Structure formats: structure tokens, C-alpha cells
TITIKE-683299 format. One record per residue (C-alpha): residue number from 1; y, x, z. Coordinates in steps of 0.02 Angstrom, whole numbers, plus 50000, padded with zeros to 5 digits. Example, Ala and Ser with C-alpha at 12.3 -4.5 7.8 and 13.67 -1.06 7.14 Angstrom:
% TITIKE-683299
{node 1, {49775, 50615, 50390}}
{node 2, {49947, 50684, 50357}}
This chain:
% TITIKE-683299
{node 1, {55563, 52414, 47644}}
{node 2, {55374, 52375, 47632}}
{node 3, {55395, 52225, 47736}}
{node 4, {55529, 52150, 47623}}
{node 5, {55418, 52173, 47468}}
{node 6, {55270, 52085, 47552}}
{node 7, {55377, 51939, 47616}}
{node 8, {55461, 51918, 47454}}
{node 9, {55288, 51918, 47359}}
{node 10, {55217, 51784, 47477}}
{node 11, {55377, 51680, 47445}}
{node 12, {55364, 51691, 47256}}
{node 13, {55172, 51648, 47263}}
{node 14, {55212, 51494, 47356}}
{node 15, {55354, 51441, 47242}}
{node 16, {55240, 51463, 47099}}
{node 17, {55076, 51394, 47166}}
{node 18, {55077, 51231, 47060}}
{node 19, {55147, 51148, 46917}}
{node 20, {55286, 51012, 46944}}
{node 21, {55214, 50848, 47003}}
{node 22, {55042, 50930, 47017}}
{node 23, {55029, 50890, 47197}}
{node 24, {54912, 50778, 47306}}
{node 25, {54859, 50604, 47248}}
{node 26, {54931, 50441, 47297}}
{node 27, {54792, 50396, 47421}}
{node 28, {54773, 50546, 47532}}
{node 29, {54920, 50611, 47624}}
{node 30, {54879, 50793, 47675}}
{node 31, {54961, 50909, 47554}}
{node 32, {54942, 51091, 47498}}
{node 33, {55058, 51227, 47554}}
{node 34, {55197, 51268, 47435}}
{node 35, {55196, 51102, 47340}}
{node 36, {55380, 51064, 47362}}
{node 37, {55468, 51166, 47234}}
{node 38, {55443, 51188, 47050}}
{node 39, {55363, 51352, 47007}}
{node 40, {55452, 51504, 46933}}
{node 41, {55408, 51529, 46752}}
{node 42, {55234, 51608, 46724}}
{node 43, {55312, 51724, 46596}}
{node 44, {55457, 51778, 46699}}
{node 45, {55444, 51960, 46768}}
{node 46, {55433, 51978, 46945}}
{node 47, {55602, 52018, 47031}}
{node 48, {55621, 52207, 47060}}
{node 49, {55609, 52272, 47239}}
{node 50, {55768, 52255, 47326}}
{node 51, {55851, 52408, 47399}}
{node 52, {55823, 52413, 47592}}
{node 53, {56005, 52365, 47629}}
{node 54, {56006, 52226, 47511}}
{node 55, {55846, 52171, 47587}}
{node 56, {55910, 52163, 47763}}
{node 57, {56061, 52076, 47701}}
{node 58, {55965, 51937, 47613}}
{node 59, {55848, 51923, 47761}}
{node 60, {56009, 51895, 47875}}
{node 61, {56073, 51769, 47764}}
{node 62, {55911, 51669, 47768}}
{node 63, {55894, 51686, 47958}}
{node 64, {56077, 51621, 47990}}
{node 65, {56037, 51480, 47866}}
{node 66, {55879, 51439, 47964}}
{node 67, {55981, 51438, 48129}}
{node 68, {56115, 51329, 48060}}
{node 69, {55984, 51200, 47993}}
{node 70, {55894, 51200, 48176}}
{node 71, {56066, 51168, 48250}}
{node 72, {56100, 51021, 48133}}
{node 73, {55936, 50951, 48172}}
{node 74, {55958, 50951, 48347}}
{node 75, {56096, 50823, 48325}}
{node 76, {56001, 50694, 48230}}
{node 77, {55910, 50549, 48317}}
{node 78, {55746, 50489, 48285}}
{node 79, {55705, 50315, 48234}}
{node 80, {55716, 50193, 48383}}
{node 81, {55591, 50048, 48405}}
{node 82, {55721, 49929, 48348}}
{node 83, {55756, 50019, 48189}}
{node 84, {55564, 50032, 48157}}
{node 85, {55546, 49847, 48179}}
{node 86, {55682, 49819, 48047}}
{node 87, {55580, 49918, 47923}}
{node 88, {55431, 49815, 47948}}
{node 89, {55492, 49643, 47915}}
{node 90, {55458, 49621, 47723}}
{node 91, {55282, 49573, 47725}}
{node 92, {55164, 49589, 47574}}
{node 93, {55171, 49416, 47512}}
{node 94, {55356, 49417, 47505}}
{node 95, {55372, 49583, 47407}}
{node 96, {55243, 49525, 47289}}
{node 97, {55344, 49364, 47249}}
{node 98, {55494, 49469, 47223}}
{node 99, {55400, 49588, 47105}}
{node 100, {55345, 49444, 47003}}
{node 101, {55512, 49377, 46978}}
{node 102, {55591, 49544, 46936}}
{node 103, {55452, 49652, 46854}}
{node 104, {55322, 49653, 46712}}
{node 105, {55149, 49655, 46735}}
{node 106, {55038, 49778, 46632}}
{node 107, {54864, 49778, 46585}}
{node 108, {54839, 49958, 46524}}
{node 109, {54904, 50121, 46458}}
{node 110, {54931, 50046, 46286}}
{node 111, {55053, 49912, 46360}}
{node 112, {55143, 50039, 46464}}
{node 113, {55177, 50142, 46316}}
{node 114, {55237, 49997, 46221}}
{node 115, {55349, 49934, 46365}}
{node 116, {55414, 50110, 46384}}
{node 117, {55466, 50109, 46199}}
{node 118, {55562, 49941, 46229}}
{node 119, {55649, 50018, 46377}}
{node 120, {55566, 49893, 46492}}
{node 121, {55485, 50033, 46583}}
{node 122, {55552, 50202, 46636}}
{node 123, {55462, 50366, 46670}}
{node 124, {55489, 50444, 46827}}
{node 125, {55526, 50632, 46815}}
{node 126, {55410, 50750, 46892}}
{node 127, {55560, 50838, 46989}}
{node 128, {55738, 50785, 47005}}
{node 129, {55879, 50827, 47128}}
{node 130, {55816, 50679, 47232}}
{node 131, {55626, 50673, 47228}}
{node 132, {55472, 50764, 47179}}
{node 133, {55309, 50671, 47117}}
{node 134, {55144, 50699, 47207}}
{node 135, {54983, 50690, 47095}}
{node 136, {54944, 50501, 47071}}
{node 137, {54766, 50449, 47031}}
{node 138, {54773, 50271, 47049}}
{node 139, {54948, 50238, 46975}}
{node 140, {55067, 50308, 46838}}
{node 141, {55245, 50366, 46863}}
{node 142, {55338, 50213, 46783}}
{node 143, {55457, 50090, 46855}}
{node 144, {55574, 49950, 46780}}
{node 145, {55743, 50007, 46751}}
{node 146, {55794, 49917, 46905}}
{node 147, {55662, 50003, 47006}}
{node 148, {55717, 50171, 46937}}
{node 149, {55894, 50139, 46990}}
{node 150, {55852, 50082, 47158}}
{node 151, {55760, 50253, 47185}}
{node 152, {55900, 50346, 47126}}
{node 153, {56022, 50257, 47237}}
{node 154, {55899, 50290, 47383}}
{node 155, {55906, 50471, 47341}}
{node 156, {56093, 50480, 47318}}
{node 157, {56127, 50400, 47493}}
{node 158, {56003, 50503, 47572}}
{node 159, {56080, 50666, 47516}}
{node 160, {56249, 50590, 47568}}
{node 161, {56186, 50572, 47740}}
{node 162, {56108, 50752, 47745}}
{node 163, {56279, 50817, 47681}}
{node 164, {56370, 50730, 47823}}
{node 165, {56241, 50805, 47946}}
{node 166, {56261, 50983, 47886}}
{node 167, {56082, 50982, 47818}}
{node 168, {56008, 51044, 47655}}
{node 169, {55964, 50915, 47527}}
{node 170, {55782, 50892, 47553}}
{node 171, {55697, 50782, 47435}}
{node 172, {55585, 50631, 47444}}
{node 173, {55400, 50636, 47391}}
{node 174, {55349, 50492, 47277}}
{node 175, {55169, 50455, 47311}}
{node 176, {55133, 50297, 47203}}
{node 177, {55213, 50195, 47078}}
{node 178, {55153, 50073, 46941}}
{node 179, {54972, 50013, 46945}}
{node 180, {54869, 49908, 46824}}
{node 181, {54737, 49778, 46877}}
{node 182, {54603, 49904, 46854}}
{node 183, {54681, 50042, 46955}}
{node 184, {54717, 49921, 47091}}
{node 185, {54535, 49875, 47088}}
{node 186, {54491, 50059, 47096}}
{node 187, {54597, 50083, 47238}}
{node 188, {54525, 49941, 47346}}
{node 189, {54361, 50048, 47343}}
{node 190, {54430, 50186, 47430}}
{node 191, {54579, 50122, 47520}}
{node 192, {54559, 49978, 47647}}
{node 193, {54740, 49955, 47653}}
{node 194, {54757, 49912, 47469}}
{node 195, {54797, 49737, 47429}}
{node 196, {54639, 49637, 47410}}
{node 197, {54728, 49517, 47279}}
{node 198, {54880, 49558, 47164}}
{node 199, {54993, 49708, 47219}}
{node 200, {55189, 49724, 47203}}
{node 201, {55142, 49892, 47130}}
{node 202, {55077, 49799, 46974}}
{node 203, {55243, 49748, 46922}}
{node 204, {55341, 49912, 46904}}
{node 205, {55457, 49860, 47044}}
{node 206, {55374, 49953, 47185}}
{node 207, {55338, 50126, 47241}}
{node 208, {55288, 50223, 47393}}
{node 209, {55390, 50370, 47462}}
{node 210, {55317, 50475, 47604}}
{node 211, {55405, 50467, 47774}}
{node 212, {55319, 50609, 47843}}
{node 213, {55332, 50743, 47714}}
{node 214, {55482, 50801, 47613}}
{node 215, {55516, 50939, 47483}}
{node 216, {55637, 51080, 47485}}
{node 217, {55795, 51050, 47391}}
{node 218, {55809, 51095, 47201}}
{node 219, {55856, 51271, 47172}}
{node 220, {56033, 51302, 47134}}
{node 221, {56067, 51372, 46972}}
{node 222, {56148, 51533, 47041}}
{node 223, {56002, 51565, 47162}}
{node 224, {55914, 51732, 47156}}
{node 225, {55729, 51702, 47130}}
{node 226, {55681, 51820, 47275}}
{node 227, {55810, 51754, 47393}}
{node 228, {55766, 51576, 47353}}
{node 229, {55586, 51603, 47373}}
{node 230, {55625, 51656, 47556}}
{node 231, {55740, 51505, 47572}}
{node 232, {55591, 51393, 47518}}
{node 233, {55475, 51459, 47633}}
{node 234, {55600, 51450, 47774}}
{node 235, {55638, 51273, 47729}}
{node 236, {55466, 51206, 47704}}
{node 237, {55414, 51287, 47880}}
{node 238, {55563, 51196, 47963}}
{node 239, {55540, 51032, 47885}}
{node 240, {55363, 51019, 47956}}
{node 241, {55440, 51019, 48130}}
{node 242, {55578, 50900, 48091}}
{node 243, {55494, 50764, 47974}}
{node 244, {55535, 50627, 48106}}
{node 245, {55726, 50660, 48086}}
{node 246, {55713, 50652, 47900}}
{node 247, {55612, 50505, 47916}}
{node 248, {55756, 50425, 48017}}
{node 249, {55889, 50471, 47905}}
{node 250, {55794, 50410, 47753}}
{node 251, {55748, 50248, 47851}}
{node 252, {55925, 50219, 47896}}
{node 253, {55979, 50222, 47708}}
{node 254, {55835, 50104, 47662}}
{node 255, {55891, 49987, 47807}}
{node 256, {56063, 49996, 47730}}
{node 257, {56016, 49947, 47561}}
{node 258, {55890, 49811, 47633}}
{node 259, {56042, 49730, 47720}}
{node 260, {56142, 49741, 47560}}
{node 261, {55992, 49636, 47475}}
{node 262, {55955, 49779, 47360}}
{node 263, {55771, 49817, 47410}}
{node 264, {55629, 49763, 47519}}
{node 265, {55524, 49888, 47624}}
{node 266, {55363, 49899, 47729}}
{node 267, {55357, 50053, 47842}}
{node 268, {55169, 50080, 47839}}
{node 269, {55064, 50193, 47955}}
{node 270, {54891, 50204, 47887}}
{node 271, {54971, 50279, 47729}}
{node 272, {55130, 50350, 47799}}
{node 273, {55246, 50281, 47671}}
{node 274, {55393, 50170, 47650}}
{node 275, {55331, 50040, 47528}}
{node 276, {55484, 49978, 47429}}
{node 277, {55515, 49839, 47308}}
{node 278, {55671, 49817, 47214}}
{node 279, {55753, 49656, 47272}}
{node 280, {55893, 49622, 47139}}
{node 281, {55951, 49678, 46973}}
{node 282, {56052, 49848, 46969}}
{node 283, {56210, 49855, 46864}}
{node 284, {56199, 49987, 46737}}
{node 285, {56014, 50007, 46754}}
{node 286, {55942, 50097, 46597}}
């Protein structure tokens, strides 16, 4: 009984450790523990201690789920070198040219707000079923409607692949989005990999998604807070050992959409992200 209360308390603390989107910045990849799931309400009462029998049953369910996830990951192949090569074919200059033709360049916060009111830029939510935002110090979470639609389609297909493999619906971590010329200049001072001229990020068509770190699924509505806290701790631990498999499945979705002419991509290493630019108009983009 005492062990159960301690484990649940640790799980709740990890789930509630930071606000949605208040994660690491869009330059440095290392992340803080427990960042992957929106917190429980600060005003919500702590769940009552579970009876010993219930605690044992909950722990057994979590353990069984862990074992099934591990078994599913054992069937996933990591990226082969040909697949990696295919994810590195769209050079920076090509992405910039496409961004200039499909996006809108902004000069500052006032123009971003104006374009958002006009519907020419769309704000990225801190946390959705498909992604979570990490803290952005040199960009802001806005995309063109086509860029937003591209991200949602990547997420939808990623989850479809995970479903087919019997894996939980892990979420992407978006690390960088729209930049102004000023924020791009600031980024050059601290990140040698930042474009030394104009960046495709300056047009609202481009974002970076981590290919090493992934977030736990969004909590189901019927989830018990105490049990879900244990689930999150378990899945955050597992994903640290299976990032390469998730990298591969996300990469295969991106490769598929690239082949359809929907996006362009550069798989980066210095900043471990998939750098994606929308490559065409998306029907129904809001």
C-alpha cells in the first residue's frame, strides 16, 4: 500500500510538472523530465489513495500494457540508409524557394497579429492529439493555413501507422516554427546551423519536429488521473529506448507525403529534427 501511494504521487508530480507548451526552447534539444503531457489542474484535489487490491490491479494493467508496447516495438524496423538518404534530398535553397512562393514574410509581432486576424497565419495549439509544442525562444507558433494543414496530415498518418503496429499514439514535438528576420539574426549568433541568409522559417511554411523525442499520447477522457499518471511515466520511459523506431515511422510518413509532392524535408543531425516545408496548397486549409 505504501509503495502504491509513493508511485502514484511521483507520477502525478511528473504529469503536472510544467504548463502545456512550457518545454525546452527551439535551439537546444535536451529536455526536462515529465514535459510530454499537459498537467493536471493545479486546483484539482489529489486522487484518494487506492485500496491495496485496486492498486495491485492498476499496476498489473500498466505492466501488461508496457509488455505489449515492448513487443510491438520489437517488430518495427529502424530507418535504413536509403531511407535516411531520401529524407535529406531537399536542400535549404530549394525549401526557401518553395517557401517564398507559398508563404508570407513577416517583419514583427504586429504584422503577425494582423495576418492572424486575416486568416493568413494560424496559431499552433500548445497541445493537440498529434503534437505538443516545446518552448520557442527564436520563433513563434504560427503557420500559414497550408503549413498547419500539412502538420495535421503528418500527425494523422503517423497515428495511423502507430495504430497498425499496435503502438500507442505518441505525439510529435514541434520545436520551431515562424521566425522574423530579427529572430533569425538572433538565432545565427548562437546556432551555427541557422541559415546565414534568409530562412524558409521566415514565411510561415516551415517547421521543425524532433526526430529523437516524442510525447506521450493525449490522455483519454475516461482515464483515471492516478492510473494515467502511471501510464505516462511508463510510456515516457519506454519512448526513451525506442526513439529510433518512432523516428523511422514518422520518417516513413514524411517520405510518403514527399513523394506525393505535399512537403519538402531535410533530416538534420546537429539539431535532431525533421525540417519540413509545405510544398503545395492543401485543399480545405483553414
